[in-house]
Every structure is written in structure tokens, then in C-alpha cells.
Backbone as CSV, one residue per row, in Angstrom:
resi,resn,N_x,N_y,N_z,CA_x,CA_y,CA_z,C_x,C_y,C_z
1,MET,-54.632,76.441,-16.014,-54.429,76.654,-17.237,-53.153,76.769,-17.727
2,THR,-52.871,75.889,-18.529,-51.639,75.997,-19.178,-51.060,76.991,-20.451
3,THR,-49.725,77.292,-20.414,-49.620,78.291,-21.634,-50.115,77.493,-22.768
4,ALA,-49.708,76.579,-23.105,-50.290,75.783,-24.529,-51.783,75.887,-24.867
5,PHE,-52.550,75.677,-23.578,-53.963,75.579,-24.048,-54.616,77.081,-24.314
6,LEU,-53.770,77.969,-23.133,-54.486,79.920,-23.769,-53.397,80.163,-25.143
7,VAL,-52.577,79.613,-25.716,-51.859,79.900,-26.939,-52.972,79.218,-27.607
8,VAL,-52.950,78.093,-28.052,-53.778,77.668,-28.986,-55.359,77.773,-29.139
9,SER,-55.818,78.259,-27.922,-57.512,78.490,-27.805,-57.441,80.395,-28.523
10,LEU,-56.348,80.683,-28.031,-56.284,82.175,-28.842,-56.053,81.705,-30.697
11,VAL,-55.326,81.295,-30.778,-55.227,81.169,-32.244,-56.413,80.565,-32.766
12,GLY,-56.940,79.610,-31.961,-58.293,79.290,-32.350,-59.296,80.327,-32.816
13,VAL,-59.259,80.997,-31.604,-60.219,82.151,-31.523,-60.218,83.224,-32.869
14,ALA,-58.663,83.560,-32.943,-58.502,84.524,-34.095,-59.021,83.795,-35.630
15,LEU,-58.416,82.648,-35.755,-58.823,82.410,-36.720,-59.990,81.918,-37.638
16,ASN,-60.690,81.086,-36.299,-62.255,80.738,-36.448,-63.052,82.135,-36.692
17,GLY,-62.515,83.074,-35.555,-63.372,84.498,-35.884,-63.601,85.059,-37.136
18,PHE,-62.025,85.033,-37.545,-61.820,85.951,-39.060,-62.367,84.823,-39.805
19,SER,-62.520,83.633,-39.716,-63.293,82.681,-40.958,-64.538,82.936,-40.874
20,GLY,-65.017,82.646,-39.753,-66.425,83.267,-39.479,-67.375,84.482,-39.910
21,VAL,-66.594,85.666,-39.868,-66.898,87.153,-40.095,-66.510,86.842,-42.061
22,ALA,-65.295,86.404,-42.480,-65.388,86.306,-43.904,-66.741,85.614,-44.412
23,ALA,-66.791,84.432,-44.188,-67.814,83.855,-44.449,-69.246,84.512,-44.257
24,LEU,-69.413,85.335,-43.236,-70.724,86.286,-43.110,-70.732,87.542,-43.809
25,VAL,-69.821,88.392,-44.361,-69.672,89.046,-45.305,-69.749,88.641,-46.846
26,HIS,-69.742,87.427,-47.163,-69.395,86.805,-48.342,-68.067,87.247,-48.949
27,PHE,-66.791,87.307,-48.346,-65.813,87.862,-48.510,-65.185,87.305,-50.059
28,LYS,-64.873,88.149,-50.958,-64.893,87.377,-52.433,-63.728,86.558,-52.394
29,PRO,-62.488,86.611,-52.060,-61.728,85.438,-52.264,-62.185,83.963,-51.818
30,ILE,-63.366,83.813,-50.968,-63.613,82.473,-50.742,-64.808,82.047,-51.583
31,LEU,-64.938,82.525,-52.064,-66.140,82.212,-53.132,-66.116,81.076,-54.125
32,PRO,-64.968,81.304,-54.795,-64.596,80.137,-55.809,-64.313,78.711,-54.905
33,GLY,-63.674,78.716,-53.933,-63.297,77.298,-53.109,-64.312,76.981,-52.854
34,MET,-65.408,77.977,-52.039,-66.762,77.066,-51.748,-67.437,76.927,-52.983
35,ALA,-67.404,77.349,-54.044,-68.211,76.987,-55.426,-67.629,75.614,-55.690
36,ALA,-66.326,75.284,-56.056,-65.558,74.030,-56.518,-66.163,73.146,-55.493
37,ALA,-65.972,73.102,-54.144,-66.541,72.091,-53.034,-68.148,71.707,-53.249
38,GLY,-69.074,72.705,-53.916,-70.162,72.319,-53.970,-71.179,72.881,-53.322
39,VAL,-70.452,74.145,-52.631,-71.330,74.563,-51.290,-72.120,75.982,-51.756
40,PRO,-73.535,75.971,-51.713,-74.402,77.582,-52.155,-73.791,78.270,-51.060
41,GLU,-73.560,79.214,-52.282,-73.648,80.647,-51.605,-74.291,81.165,-50.366
42,SER,-75.393,80.719,-50.373,-76.358,80.895,-49.316,-76.164,80.607,-47.582
43,TRP,-75.422,79.781,-47.966,-75.258,78.939,-46.708,-73.917,79.292,-45.842
44,LEU,-72.831,80.665,-46.815,-72.198,81.412,-46.242,-72.978,82.153,-44.767
45,THR,-73.647,82.624,-44.906,-74.127,83.240,-43.741,-74.634,82.141,-42.511
46,PHE,-75.715,81.518,-42.656,-76.079,80.263,-42.001,-75.933,79.209,-42.858
47,PRO,-75.415,78.213,-42.552,-74.597,77.948,-41.207,-73.307,78.089,-41.220
48,ILE,-72.664,78.058,-42.403,-70.979,78.170,-41.984,-70.340,79.316,-41.021
49,GLY,-71.066,80.896,-41.655,-70.306,81.818,-41.003,-70.855,81.751,-39.355
50,THR,-71.907,81.699,-39.051,-72.667,81.729,-37.836,-72.084,80.748,-37.054
51,LEU,-71.980,79.540,-37.489,-71.081,78.312,-36.399,-69.794,78.252,-36.358
52,LYS,-69.344,79.548,-37.569,-67.605,79.440,-36.921,-67.209,80.797,-36.049
53,ALA,-68.415,81.718,-36.218,-68.246,83.011,-35.338,-68.692,82.524,-33.649
54,ALA,-69.641,81.481,-34.000,-70.240,81.340,-32.409,-68.786,80.618,-31.834
55,GLY,-68.169,79.424,-32.416,-67.266,78.703,-32.457,-66.161,79.465,-31.671
56,ALA,-65.653,80.478,-32.167,-64.651,81.451,-32.054,-64.870,82.037,-30.348
57,LEU,-66.317,82.430,-30.442,-66.882,82.912,-29.229,-66.803,81.898,-27.880
58,GLY,-67.060,80.840,-28.261,-67.272,80.021,-27.244,-65.950,79.357,-26.912
59,LEU,-64.779,79.636,-27.689,-63.695,79.375,-27.486,-62.884,80.331,-26.317
60,LEU,-63.623,81.297,-26.888,-62.945,82.475,-25.933,-63.572,82.687,-24.499
61,ALA,-64.781,82.218,-24.456,-65.381,81.932,-22.935,-65.207,81.243,-22.322
62,GLY,-64.592,80.019,-23.145,-63.984,78.924,-22.474,-62.754,79.236,-21.743
63,LEU,-62.293,80.253,-21.939,-60.912,80.555,-21.265,-61.395,80.819,-19.613
64,TRP,-62.683,81.034,-19.578,-63.375,81.432,-18.373,-63.976,80.232,-17.590
65,TRP,-64.549,79.718,-18.613,-65.586,78.541,-18.020,-65.299,77.403,-19.023
66,PRO,-64.416,76.531,-18.126,-63.754,75.266,-19.529,-64.812,74.087,-19.799
67,PRO,-65.809,74.208,-19.669,-67.041,73.074,-20.223,-67.460,73.781,-21.298
68,LEU,-67.720,75.150,-21.694,-67.651,75.766,-22.984,-66.912,75.953,-23.543
69,GLY,-65.598,75.933,-23.460,-64.473,75.817,-24.340,-64.582,74.608,-25.284
70,VAL,-64.919,73.026,-24.124,-64.788,71.945,-24.895,-65.977,71.527,-25.588
71,ALA,-67.074,72.470,-25.514,-68.154,72.263,-26.112,-68.082,73.098,-27.919
72,ALA,-67.466,73.905,-27.412,-67.053,74.967,-28.819,-65.881,74.266,-29.626
73,ALA,-65.048,73.791,-28.572,-63.909,72.915,-29.685,-64.329,71.418,-30.338
74,GLY,-65.427,71.010,-29.467,-65.621,69.851,-30.289,-66.801,70.052,-31.292
75,GLY,-67.526,71.386,-31.394,-68.394,71.537,-32.474,-67.685,72.131,-33.295
76,LEU,-66.618,72.640,-33.436,-65.529,73.135,-34.351,-64.780,71.861,-35.250
77,VAL,-64.429,71.221,-34.146,-63.967,69.946,-34.666,-64.883,68.868,-35.700
78,LEU,-66.304,69.013,-35.087,-66.793,68.274,-35.818,-67.299,69.155,-37.201
79,PHE,-67.592,70.548,-37.407,-67.933,71.280,-38.267,-66.603,71.211,-39.382
80,PHE,-65.519,71.037,-39.220,-64.111,71.209,-39.779,-64.051,69.478,-40.285
81,VAL,-64.597,68.549,-39.658,-64.279,67.118,-39.943,-65.411,67.123,-41.321
82,CYS,-66.427,67.813,-41.483,-67.633,67.748,-42.336,-66.903,68.429,-43.350
83,ALA,-66.239,69.799,-43.293,-65.933,70.579,-44.224,-64.834,69.607,-45.591
84,VAL,-63.801,69.166,-44.274,-62.751,68.163,-45.360,-63.468,67.056,-45.886
85,TYR,-64.276,66.515,-45.373,-65.341,65.403,-46.102,-66.016,65.887,-47.211
86,THR,-66.572,67.655,-47.055,-67.223,67.900,-48.462,-66.252,68.040,-49.669
87,HIS,-65.070,68.690,-49.109,-63.977,68.913,-50.527,-63.731,67.717,-50.791
88,ILE,-63.518,66.610,-50.006,-63.129,65.137,-50.575,-64.202,64.610,-51.417
89,ARG,-65.412,64.691,-51.141,-66.498,64.374,-51.914,-66.633,64.854,-53.531
90,ALA,-66.196,66.179,-53.207,-66.529,66.993,-54.793,-64.826,67.075,-55.234
91,GLY,-64.021,66.076,-54.840,-62.594,66.241,-55.305,-62.179,67.649,-55.505
92,ASP,-62.082,68.171,-54.515,-61.723,69.814,-54.438,-60.647,69.715,-53.691
93,TYR,-59.418,69.724,-54.350,-58.076,69.664,-53.191,-57.091,70.861,-53.232
94,SER,-58.333,72.363,-53.304,-57.452,73.432,-53.672,-57.183,73.932,-52.031
95,GLY,-56.733,75.392,-52.010,-56.335,75.837,-50.977,-57.412,75.859,-49.732
96,GLN,-58.404,76.078,-50.157,-59.166,75.591,-49.094,-59.440,74.598,-48.368
97,PHE,-59.239,73.395,-49.071,-58.916,72.002,-48.803,-57.919,72.055,-47.537
98,GLY,-56.689,72.687,-47.907,-55.691,72.792,-46.866,-56.178,73.313,-45.824
99,LEU,-56.855,74.604,-45.811,-57.194,75.439,-44.632,-58.007,74.486,-44.051
100,ALA,-59.115,73.989,-44.391,-60.100,73.228,-43.873,-59.307,72.184,-42.928
101,ASN,-58.119,71.345,-43.518,-57.732,70.630,-42.716,-56.588,71.371,-41.286
102,GLY,-56.168,72.436,-41.703,-55.319,73.248,-40.751,-56.046,73.934,-39.582
103,PHE,-57.592,74.512,-40.231,-58.343,74.740,-38.769,-58.937,73.267,-37.987
104,LEU,-58.907,72.334,-38.800,-59.327,70.844,-38.022,-58.184,70.725,-37.133
105,ALA,-56.511,70.930,-37.426,-55.813,70.414,-36.678,-55.914,71.325,-35.270
106,VAL,-55.675,72.665,-35.571,-55.794,73.820,-34.315,-57.026,73.571,-33.648
107,ASN,-58.112,73.056,-33.685,-59.595,72.856,-33.048,-59.163,71.779,-32.598
108,ALA,-58.655,70.662,-33.119,-58.543,69.327,-32.634,-57.556,69.454,-31.400
109,ALA,-56.407,70.415,-31.555,-55.398,70.530,-30.636,-56.581,71.122,-29.566
110,ALA,-57.157,72.386,-29.810,-57.943,73.255,-28.829,-58.702,72.011,-27.647
111,LEU,-59.351,71.325,-28.329,-60.312,70.409,-27.589,-59.422,69.149,-26.963
112,GLY,-58.140,68.659,-27.408,-57.531,68.035,-26.834,-56.873,68.672,-25.417
113,LEU,-56.347,69.865,-25.435,-55.896,70.805,-24.451,-57.054,71.060,-23.795
114,ALA,-57.897,71.688,-23.788,-59.074,71.769,-23.285,-59.802,70.465,-22.173
115,LEU,-59.769,69.810,-22.633,-59.768,68.292,-22.094,-58.726,68.013,-21.050
116,ALA,-57.897,68.018,-21.429,-56.406,67.959,-20.288,-56.232,68.913,-18.957
117,VAL,-57.169,70.074,-19.250,-56.937,71.085,-18.258,-57.711,70.595,-17.075
């Protein structure tokens, strides 16, 4: 296990975990960005919050069992590719679009490092 893999995985756990919990509790500051992207508020609990939180837990468990970390990182990459695509289709280039790209980059790095370990 490399230091880069450990650091990027833990950053991914923290970011995805916070984002997942924020979606699950319908954190007020994220609601306007979701509406701008055309995402119904009812989707915040499932699938959005649930998948982000499960991905964060999978990244964490992947520190002990790498195949699970690879699967979780791959799932999060797919999730955020879809999120970026949704924002582009809606013409929403707000802060949440930038965050989705940042999350995509972190999760892609986690996936790449997990595959290299």
C-alpha cells in the first residue's frame, strides 16, 4: 500500500461520506443546485445519498480488502460521470458542476491507485 493510495482513498472517504450524508439529510445549500440540474429532491435519499455513502464505506473497506475498494471507486467514478453529464445536459455550470468534476477527479485517482496496488 502506497502513501498516495492511502491519502487519496481517505480523502475520497471523507468527501464522499460528507456528500452522501448531506444528500441523505437534504442539506439546504445543495437543494438549489440539484433543482438547477433537474434532479428531483426525492432522489437525494435514494439513489444519490445512499450510493455516495455506500461508495465511501466501500473505499474505506478497500483499505483492508482491495477488490472492494476497486469496485467502490469504479462505482463512484461512474456515478460522478453521470452527475457531470446531468449538469451539462441541464446547462447548469454552477458550483455543484465544479464539485462534481472535483469528485470525479478524486475518485478516478482512487481507482487508478487502487488498480496499481
